[in-house]
C-alpha positions in Angstrom: 185.9 -24.7 -30.3 183.3 -22.0 -30.2 180.0 -22.9 -31.9 177.1 -20.6 -32.7 173.6 -22.1 -33.4 170.8 -19.8 -34.5 167.1 -20.6 -34.2 163.7 -19.0 -34.3 163.4 -18.2 -38.0 160.0 -18.7 -39.6 157.5 -17.6 -42.2 155.5 -14.6 -40.9 153.2 -12.0 -42.3 154.2 -8.4 -42.7 153.8 -6.6 -39.4 154.5 -9.7 -37.4 157.1 -10.5 -34.8 159.8 -13.2 -34.2 162.5 -13.8 -31.6 165.7 -15.2 -32.9 168.2 -17.0 -30.6 171.9 -17.6 -30.9 173.2 -20.3 -28.6 176.9 -20.1 -27.9 178.9 -23.1 -26.8 182.5 -24.2 -26.4 183.6 -20.9 -25.0 184.5 -20.4 -21.4 184.5 -16.6 -21.5 181.6 -14.2 -21.4 183.9 -11.3 -22.6 182.9 -11.2 -26.2 180.8 -8.9 -28.2 178.3 -10.6 -30.5 176.6 -9.5 -33.6 173.6 -10.4 -35.8 174.0 -10.2 -39.6 171.6 -11.0 -42.4 171.8 -12.0 -46.0 168.9 -11.6 -48.4 168.7 -13.5 -51.7 171.1 -12.0 -54.2 172.5 -9.5 -51.8 175.6 -9.2 -49.6 175.6 -10.0 -46.0 174.9 -6.9 -43.8 175.2 -6.1 -40.2 172.0 -5.8 -38.3 172.9 -5.3 -34.6 175.5 -6.0 -32.1 175.8 -6.1 -28.3 178.7 -5.8 -26.0 179.9 -8.5 -23.6 178.1 -7.0 -20.6 175.0 -6.1 -22.7 175.4 -2.5 -21.8 176.1 -1.3 -25.3 174.0 -2.0 -28.4 174.0 -0.8 -32.0 171.6 -1.2 -34.8 171.5 -0.7 -38.5 169.3 2.3 -39.5 167.0 -0.1 -41.4 166.0 -1.9 -38.2 166.2 0.8 -35.5 163.1 1.0 -33.4 161.9 -2.4 -34.7 164.6 -4.9 -33.6 166.0 -5.4 -30.1 169.2 -7.3 -29.2 169.7 -8.7 -25.8 171.8 -11.4 -24.1 171.6 -13.8 -21.2 175.1 -14.8 -20.3 173.9 -17.3 -17.8 172.3 -19.2 -20.7 175.1 -18.3 -23.2 172.4 -17.0 -25.5 171.9 -13.9 -27.5 168.4 -12.9 -28.7 167.2 -10.7 -31.5 163.6 -9.6 -31.1 162.1 -8.6 -34.5 158.9 -6.5 -34.6 156.9 -4.8 -37.3 158.5 -7.1 -39.9 158.6 -6.0 -43.5 159.1 -8.1 -46.6 162.5 -6.5 -47.0 163.5 -8.2 -43.7 163.4 -11.5 -45.5 166.9 -13.1 -45.2 169.0 -15.7 -43.5 170.0 -14.3 -40.1 173.4 -15.2 -38.7 175.2 -14.5 -35.4 178.8 -13.7 -35.3 181.7 -13.6 -32.8 185.1 -12.2 -33.5 187.7 -13.6 -31.1 191.3 -12.6 -31.8 192.1 -13.4 -35.4 189.2 -15.8 -35.8 185.7 -15.0 -36.9 182.9 -17.5 -36.0 179.6 -17.8 -37.7 176.6 -19.9 -37.2 174.8 -21.6 -40.0 171.9 -19.1 -39.9 168.1 -19.2 -39.5 165.7 -18.2 -42.3 163.2 -15.4 -41.8 160.6 -15.0 -44.5 158.2 -12.1 -44.3 155.2 -12.3 -46.6 153.3 -9.2 -47.8 
């Protein structure tokens, strides 16, 4: 069974940086796109970024363009999300996500808190 484990969340000051990781296990294929989502307190979960299986195609929400960078290392079965120039409104639990066939997989999330 595919499992996703996020890590790297922390408390940082506004303007700071973090690198989040999503470790993928239990999956023999590299042919999956993977996405990062976030959910702020009292708000709905929203898409942040996604990356294709090869890493050749990436997309970002307008709110994070130019500040966040998604990448993947298929040899390590890990996807990264580099967060820079963090703002208090980036505070949220960040989740990674894989959709494989009819099944959607989520990790348990990692908390990013940005203080002003």
